N, C-alpha and C positions, 0 to 999 in steps of 0.2 A: 881082502876087500869086502868079500861077502860077509865074513864074520863081523867085521867092524860095522858094517851097515846094520847087521842084525842087532848089534849091541847099542847102536845109536837110536834105533827106532823107538824103544820105549821112552826115550827122552824127548824125541820130536813130536810124538802124538799129542801129549798135553799142550804143547805150545801151539800146534796147528789147530787143535780144538778151541783153545782160548782165542786165537786170532779169528777163527770162524764165528765164534759166539760174539766177539766184539763187533765184527762187521755186521752180523745179523741184528744186534741190538741197535747199532747206529742207523741201519736201514729202517728198523721199526720206529725208532724215535723220529726219524725224518718223515716217515709216512704219517705218524701220529700228528706231528706238527703241521704237515701239509693239510690234514683233514680236521684240524682244530678250528672250530668256528670263531673262537675269540681271536686267533692269530690271523685268520683269513680276513676278518673285518677290522683287525688292528685295534681292538679294544681290550681292556682288562676284564678279569673275571668279576669284578665288583661294579662294572659299568651299568648305568641306569638304562631304562628303555629309550629315553630321549637320545642318549649318546649312541646307542646301538642303531637307532633309526637314522640318525644323522650320518654315521659312518656308512650305513648301507646305501643311502641315497648318493653319497659321494662316489662310492665304488661302482654303483650301478650305472651312473652317468659315464664313468671312466671306461668301463669294460663292456658297455652295451654294444652288441655286434653291429647295430646300425651306424654307430659312431666310430667304433674301433675296428679297423679292418685287419688287425694282426691275427695270425693263425690260432693262437691260444685264447683269443678274446671270448669266444663262445663258452669254452670250458670254464674259464675264470668267472664269467658271468653266472654260470650255473652254480659254481661253488659259492659265490657271494649270495645268491638267492637262497641256496640251501642253508647256509650259515644263518642268514636272517630269519629263515623259517624256524630254525631251532631256537635261537635266542629270543625271538619275539614271543614265543609261547613259554610261559613260566613253567608249565609242567614238563615240557620236553627239555627246557634248559636245566631244570633241577635234576632231571634224569641223566643228562650228560655230565653235570658236575659231579654226581655221585658215582655213576657206573660207566661213564664214557659212552653212553648209548643215546641215540636220538629218538628211539621209541621204546616200546615195551620189550622188544626182542633183539634188535639189531644194533650193533655199534655203528658209529658214524662212518667209518671207513669201509664197512661191509654191507652197504645197502645194495640196491640193484646195480650199481656200477661195479661192484666187486665180487658178485656171485654169492654163493651160499657156502658157509663153513660149518662143519659139524660142531656139536657141543663140546667134544673133547679135542677139537682141532687135529684129529687124526686123519681126516680125509677132506678133500676139497672138490666140489663140483663147480666147474665154470659154467656160466649161463649160456655160453656159446654152444654147449653140448645140446641145448634145447633150441638153438637158433633164435634166441631172444636178442634184441638190440642191446648194446652195452650201455647206452645212455639215452635218456628221454629226448625226444625231438624238441628243439628249441621253440618251434611253433606251438607245441603243447605247453612248454614250461611257462610261457608268458601268460597263459590262461589259468594257471593253477590258483585255486581259491583256498584261503585259510579261514578258520572260524571267525577270528576277529575282523579280518578284512571283509568277510561276507556280511556281518552284522553292521559294520560301520559304513561301508561303501556300497556294496551290491544291493542290499535290501532296500535302503532309501532310494537308490537309483532305479529300482524296478517300478517306481511310480511314474517314471519319465520314459523308460524304454523297456521292452521285454528282454528277458535273458534266456538263453538256451544253454543248459548245463549238462555235461556228460559225467557220469559217475563211472570210474574205472578203477582198476587195481593191477598189481603185478601178477604175473602168471595167469592172465585172463585171455584165453584163446578167442572167445567171442568178441572181446574188445578189439583184438587185432583184425578180426573179420570185418567189423563195421568201420574201421579207421579210414579207408579211402572215401566212403560215402560221407563220413563226418567232415573230412577236410574239404570236400566239394561244397557241402552245405555251409561251412564256415566262410569259405571264400565268397559265396554268394550273399549270405545274410549279413555278415559283419559290415560291409560297405553301406548297407541300407540303414544301419543304426541299431542292429540287434546286438545285445551284449552276449559275449561268449565266456563260458567258465568250465573248468574241469576240476573235479573233486576226486582225490585219491583215497580209496577206502582204507588203505594201509596206513596212511599218514594223518588223515582227517576223519577219524571215526566219529568224533563229536559232531562235526559239521554234517556228516552223512546221517547221523541219527536225527539231527534237527530237520533235515530235509525229508526224512522218512525213507531214505534209500538204504536198503539192506543187502542188495546184491548188485553185481556188476556183470555186464554193462547195463546202465539205466540212463535214460535221457529225460530231463526235467525241464519244464517251462516255468518261469517265474515272472508274474505280472501283478503289480499292486500288492506285493508281499505274499501272494497266494501261490502255492506250489501245485503244479499239475504234471502228472506223469504221461509220457508218450508211450502208447500201447500198440502202435501200428508197425508195419514192416519198415526197416530203416532204409528209406529211399529219399533222395533229395527233394522230390516233389512233396512227399508226405511231411517232411520236416518243415518245408515252406508253408504248407497248409496248416500245420500245427501252430506255427507262430501267428498266422492270420486268424485262426480260431481263438487264440488266447486274448486278442484285443477286444475291447468292448464293442458291442454291435452298433451303437449309435454315435460312433465317433464322427462319421462323415454322412451328411444328409444328401440324398438324391435331389437334385434341383431340376425343375422343369419350368415351362412357361407359366404354369398355374401357381407355383409357390415361391418363385424367386423374389417377388416383392416383399412378401411376408418374411422371408429369410433375411433380406437385407435390412428391413425395418426393425428386426429384433435387437438391434444394438441398444435401443432405449431400455429394454428389460434386462438383457444379458450383460450389458456394459462391456461388450467385446467387439473388436473389429471382425469382419467376415472375409473369408478367402474362398474363392471359387476356382476350381480346376476344370478346364475344358480339354477333353481328350477323346480319341476315337474308340477306345476299348470299352466294352460294356461293363467290365468289372473294375472297381476302384483299385488302382495300383497299390501294392504293398508299401512302397516307399511313401506314398502320400498318406496312407493310414498311420505309418510310424511317425511321420511328422505331425500329424494331427494328435496322436497320443502324447507326444512330447510337449505340445503347446496347447493341450486341451483346456488348461486353466486360464488362457489368455485370449485365444482366438477361436471362432466358430468356423468349421470347414464344410464346404459343399462340393459336390461333383456333378458335372454335366456330361452326359454321353452325347457326343456330337452326332452319332449315328442314328439317334432316335428322331422321329418326325415331330414330336411334341416340343422340340427345343428350337425351332426355326426363328421364332420371334426374338428369343433370347440371344441367339447368335447374331442376328441382324442389328439389334440395338447396341451391342457392344463391339460390333465389327470384328468378330473372332476369325482368325486364320485357321482353317480346318486342317492344315498340313503339318502342324506342330502343336504340341501341348502348350496351353496358355494358362497363366495364373493371374487372376485379378484380385486386388485387395481393396475393400471398401471400409470407410469409417463412418463419420456422421452423414456425409453426402452419399446418398444411395444412387444418384444418377451418374456419378463420375468416380471411377476408381482412383485411389491415391497412388497406386503403384501397379506396374504390369511387368511380367517377365514371360518370354516365349523362347523356347529352345527345344531342339530335338535331343532325346536322351538326357533328360533333366537329372542332374546329380543331387545327391543329398546335401552337399555343402551349399549349393546355390539355393535350394529350397529352404533350408534352415536359416540362411542369412536373410532371405527375403521376408520370412515370417518374423524372425527375432528383431529386425529393425522396425517392425510395425506392430509390436505387441499391445500397445495402448491406443486408445482413442486420442483425438487431439485434446479433448477436455474430458477425461474419464471421471466417473463418479467414485468417490472413496467408499467402498462397500465393506472392506475388511482391513485388518492391520497389515497383512502381507502386501497388499497393493499399495498402501501408504508407505511402507518401508522401501519398496522398489521404486515408486514414483518420486518420493522425496527422501532420499537417503540422508543419513547423518553425515555432517561435514567432517571430512578427514584431513584435508589439506586446504590451504588458503586458495590455491588455484582451482580447486575442485568444488567450489561452493555451488549449492543448488538451492535456489529460492523457489518456494512453492506459493503460487498465487491461488488462494482458495476462495471460492464463492459459496457463501452460506445462503441457501435459497430454499424454496418449497416445491412441492409436487403438483400444486394446483395449476389450472389453466392461466391464472393471473400472472404466474411467474414465467411463462413461456417466452414472453418478449424479452425480458431481461436475460434469461438464459441463452437465447439465440444471439443477443448482442455480445454476451461474454464469449461465446464460441467464435464469433466473427473477429473479435479483438485478439483472441489467442491464435487464430489462423494467420493473422497479419504479423504478430510479434513473436515469431519463432526464433528463439535463441537457446543455446545449449544450457545456459545457467538458469533458465526459467522453465518451470513446470506448472501448467494450469490444471486445475481440478475443481470439482464442486461437490458439496454434500447437501443432503436433505436434512434440515434442522430437526424434523420429527424423528428421523431414523437414527441420527447420531447426536442425541441430546447431550450426553456428557462432554463430548468434544466441543460442541457449540457453547455450552455454558462456561467451559474453561477459557475460551477465547473472547466471549462477550461479557465476562464478569457476571454470570448468572442472570443476565437480562435477556428476555425474549426479543428477537429481532422482528419488528413489525414489517420491515422491508428488507430485501436482500442486502447483505454486507459482504465486502471484499476484505480479506485479511492476507497480508504478505508475511510469511514465516520462514524461518530457517531452523532446522533441527540440529541440536547441539549434542545430544546423547541418546543412547538406546533406551534410557529410562524414561524418556518422554519430554525432556527439557527442550524448550524452543524459545527463540527470540522472535517477536512478531510486532506488527504494527497494522492497525486498522485504517483503511482508507476512509477519510472523512466524507460525510455526505451520503454514504450508502451507495447502492448501485441500482439504477433504473434502466440502464442501457442507452442513455442519451449520449450525444456527442461530447457534452461537457464531462460526463462521468468517464468516458474513454480518455479524454485529454488529461483529466486529473490523475487517473491511474497510470497512464504512460509517463507523466511527469514524475511521479513518485518512484516508478521503476528506474528511471534514468538517474535519479538522485541516489537510489540504493546501490546501483552498480558502481558509482563513484565513491560512495561513503557507506561501507558496511555497518557502521555504527548507527545508521538511520533507524534500524530496528531497536527501539528503546525499551519495549516491554518484554517481560519474560513470564513463562508459565510452564506448568508440567501437565502434559496432555495424558488423558487416560487411554487405555487400549480401545480401539474402535470395535463397534459391534459388527459381527459377521452377518451381513444381510443376506448372503447367499447360502447360508448353512441350511441343509435340509432339516425337516422336522424329525423329531425323535422317532416317530412311528415309521417314517420312511427309512431312516437309518437301521432300525430294527428289522424291517422287512428285507432290506438288502442283505444284511448280515445273515438272516435266516435263510434267504435264498441261496447265498453262497455256501452255507453249511449243508443245505439239502443237496445241492449239486455235488459237493465234495463227497458226501456219504454215498450218493448214487454212483459216482465214479468209482469209489472204493469197492462197493458191492459188485458193480458190473465187471470189474477187472480183478476181482478176488484178491484184493490187498488185505488179506485176513490178519496179517500182523498188526496193522494199524486199527483194524476194525474190531479186534477181539475185546478191548475194554468196553466199547460201546455195546457190542452184542451181549457181553456178559451182564452189563447193567440192565439191558432191556429184558433178557430172559429171566434174570433174578426178580425183577419187578412183576413180570407176568406170572412167575411161579408163586410168589407170595400172594398175588391177587387171587388167582384161581384156587390156590390151596385154601385160602380163607373162605372163599365162597363154598367150596366143597365141604369143608368142616362144618360150616353153619348149616348147610343143606341136610347133612346126615345126623346132626345133633338134635336132640329133643329140646323144644323150647322150655326155658326155665330151669333146665337141669344144670348142675354145676358139679365140680369135682368134690367128692365127700371129704370132709375135714377130719383128720385124726383127732380123737379126744385126748385131752391131757391126762396124765396118770392119776392126778388127784381128783379129777372129776368122776362122776358116776358114768358107767358105761351105758351107752344108748344104742338102740337098735339101728340097723343099717337103713331101715326105711325112714326113720326120723333124721338121720344124718344126711341122707341124700337130698332132703328138702331144704337144707340150710342154705341161705344165700351168703355171699361174701360180705364182710363187714364194711368194705369200702364201696359205697354206692357209686353208680355212674353219675357224671355231671348231668344236670337237667338239659334236655334238648330245647326246651322252651322257657320263656321267662314268666310262666304262670303255671298253676296246677289245675288240672281238669278234675272237678269233683262232680259226681253224678248222684242224683237223688234216687234212693230206692223206693220205687212205686210198684203198683201191681203189674205194670208193663215191664219194667227193668229188673224186677226181683229175680226172675227165673234165669235170665242170661248173665246177670252180675253175681249170682251166688250159687244157685242150685246146679246150673250147668256151666260153672266156671271151668276153664281149661285146667288140666292137671299141672300142678306146680305153680299155679297163680293164686295170689292171695288178695282179697278185697279188704281194705282198711276202712271201716265204717265208723263215722262219728254220729253219736246220738245227741239230738238237740231238740229244742222246743221253739215255738214261734217267737217267744220273748227273747231267747238267747241266740237266735239263728245268726244274725249279722255278726255279733261279736265273736261267737265261737268259730264261724267259718273263716273269718280273717285270721284268728289265732291258729286255727287248724292248718290253713294253707301256709302260713309262715313256718310252722314247725316241721311239716312234711315236705317242704319244697326241695330240700337237699336230697331227698330220697325219690323224687319224682322221675329221675332218669332211669330207674330200674324198671325193666320191661315186664317183670312178673308181678309188679304191685299195681293195684287199682284203688282209686280213692272215691268214696261215696259218703253220703250222710242219710240218716233216717230221722224223720220227724216224729218225735215221741208223742206229740199231741194227736197226730193222725193215727198212729199205730202204738197206743200206750200199753197194750198187753203183749206186744211182741217180745220185749225184753224179759218179762216174767216167765213167758212160755219157754223162751230159750234157756233161762236159768233153771226152770223146773225139769227140763230134759236132761240136765246134768246132776239131778238130785241124788242119783245113786252113788256118785263119787264125791258129793259135797254134803256137809251137814245142813239140815233144813233150818230155815229162819222164818217161821210163819208169822212171827210178830212183826218183823220188818216188812214182810210182803203186805200185811194188812195196812201198814202205814203208808203204802204206795210211795216208796222212796223216789227221789228225783234222780233220774238217770242221765240228765243233761250233762254233757262233758265226758261221758264214758266212750271209750273207743274199743272196737272189736276188730281183731284180725281174723277173718273168716276164710278157711280153706274149704271151698264147696265140694271138692272132689273127695277128700279124705275125712270130711265131716268132723272137723275140730275147730276150735277158735281159741284165741288168746285175748284176755280182757285187761284193759287199762281203766283204772278208776281215778278220779281227781284226788290229789294229795294236797293237804293243807300246807302252804308255804308262807304263812302270814307272820304274826308277831312272835310265835314260839316255835321256831324251827326245830329246837332240840326235842320237843315233845314227840313230834312225828318220828324223829330219828330214834328216840328211846323206844317208841312203840315198834318201830321196824326191827331194832336190835332184839327186843324181847320176843317178838314173834319169830325172829330167826332162831333164837336159842330154843324156844319151845318146839319149833319145827324140827330142829336137829335132834332134840331128845325123843320126839315121837318117831322120827324116822329110824332110830336105832331099834325101837321096840316092835315096830310093825313090819310086816312082810315087805319085800322089795316091790311086789306088784302094786301095793297100796300106797307106797311111800311118796310117789310123785304127786298124785292128786291131793293128798292131805298136807304135804309139806308146804305147798304154796297157797293153800286155800286162805290162810290168814292175810297174805300179802295182796293177791290179785283176784281173789274170789269175791263173793258177795260180802259187803261190809258188815262187820259185827260191832264190836265195841269201838266207839269213836266214829261210827258212820254218820252220826248226827252232825259231826264237825265237817264232814265232807259236803253235806248238803248246804251248809252255810257259807261255803267258799264263794268269793266274788266270781262273777262269770269270766272275767279276763284273766283270772289266775288258775282256772281249772285245768288248763292244758300246759302248765309251766314245765312239767317233766315229761311231756310227750316225746320230745326228741331223744331222751335217754331210753325211753321204752322202745322207740323205733330201732335204736341201735341194738338193743337186746333181741328184738324181733329178727333183725338181719343176721345176728349171730346164731339164732336158734336156741337161746338159753331160756326163753319164756316157757312157763307151764302151759300145757295144751289140754283143753277141756273137750272131751269127746261128746258127741251128740248122736242119737240114733237116727234122727231125721230133722231136717230144717223145718221149723214152723212156717206156714205160709201167711202172707199178710192178709189174705182173704179170711182165713180161719180166725185170726186174731180180731178182725173187725166184727165177724159174726159173734164171737164170744163176748165182745164188748157190748154188742147190742142186746144179747140175752141177759147179761148182768144188769 
């Protein structure tokens, strides 16, 4: 028997192994099918988002633990929620379709409910080893936020109620530590109207980045779309105070005997009813603040502390019971409230119902499109018709009687199908022109209308005879309203109304100041609590700007004025000394800082400062003129040098040749050692009007511009120039290098020789035609430089003129 068993064992092992693998594969397939989000929701893999959402809503209603009391309802509801979580997010859905994973690292069946499995599936750690709960508490699951849900629902809703959001993650020991306090705060704040949310860092990394939360645990407050972090110890009282501080400070106005009349009369300007709460506590209750925040666009809220002595007259006038909180609601009549509630331990539902039923005045003024849409909604069904009785009137004192009569008529004729309102014709001109056929109403008019579409289409009828507030007008209006309720086709005219002007919109400067204030507060909060991750881009930008600013100032402070980087000479050009290259300016001049050129006259007073003692690196460009040619040459000179006036190292002056006629000959004689003498021409006293000199007073050299003929024969001057260039090149080869510069350019820019008589006959307005090209060469540093031993003084030239 033993031998036979040994012989049969090799045959039974493969069979047993096959059976074991078969059972294991069946279990794996069953487990995979149980965790397949498509099968849980009962949709195909090609289902659209609308089909997935519809299936989720159906299953959520079926398995919700509040409605389904079966033992497995809670687990099934969690599976349905998780499945919708995956399939509603396109990225996670694509991840599951490709790899069977719900996020970047974990498969669907191996999340926090299944523990952690190694990458090679060779070992397994159950989360019970670390004493973590096996599934998320259902109370937390219903508060989980997703990125799409947050932007579509929570963010817009934060303008009506504040949100308290907890950022948590798996394997977070600190999150477990604050969990009891969090649950107590939720149980206290949620009944008051505070929105609650939970963000899981592991599943909603995109939403966490949007909120600026990069660590767990974090607690965030959200009001009016603005995110604020909680930085105090996690205590229930601190969380309550945190919500209180998030709300705007001017939501509720403190009312006393001194200001209650002004508060109630503000309905004319604010176009809102007024609510006053009387209570014994000195601090405004949080529930009342939250209600005021939810209805801040419709109602004004005030609070009276019954314990203060300055409120006795107010308490006596309205006969307030001091033993229980009391709420009074006022509309147009400030002497008598339209509604009153009084109860101990006032609940949120009672307070919200009290306010929501009285959101509008009896006859509100249409101040924006939102109020028009809510007051006169578009007709949806025949039984839900809403007729809007609109009074078109004015703001002056003459219209007050008719407006008061219209209010009295509306107070008497209260019907669910009728809504009464009025507009100021001057404030809503496009609306009034559409209803009155572009005719200005000399007297108030009443129009009955019914909205047919959101695009602005209405059916309407004007009440004949206008509106003066008389009994006859009231009877006529009442008669037409009775006919309308029996025959809806009574409204025979149609029109398309434009969108209403928003009369309550704040000015742009106020909006900008509010936005700047919020931004400054946010930056201060980030700096105070060292939220460096969010502040790094701003700090980097600030420090970069400061570095560039101070770096530029330091460089300019230590650099010599007028000095620039030496330019390397081209290989084909003659080599020049480092001293000459350092004085060259850039070819691209700076743009002018002014729209004119400052030109100074060289006189006995300004000669020393503008030439002899000119700062190193600075050049004075001097125009020589006469009394006869002064105006014409100065206009032309300013036009030609205007584009160079932005250069800080250039100064512009002019010299009157009639006053200092021997200054030019004296200057040219001082360069006679480097230029050929022309005594014949000196005796003829040539006309130097139109000559321009670039004088470097520190290094004692100058560059000379002489007028060039540009008249009927331009080729002549060109041929002269080319011939002089050829002769200059031939002479430069035969002479030494030290002599080549002064002699090579003497024909072009020195004292005129042959053809100089032609230069003297050039018309005045043509003498400076080529000054712009000469200035460019001056900026390049390619003009020849004529050295002088000393600058002749204007006084010496005048004395020599007198002796001659």
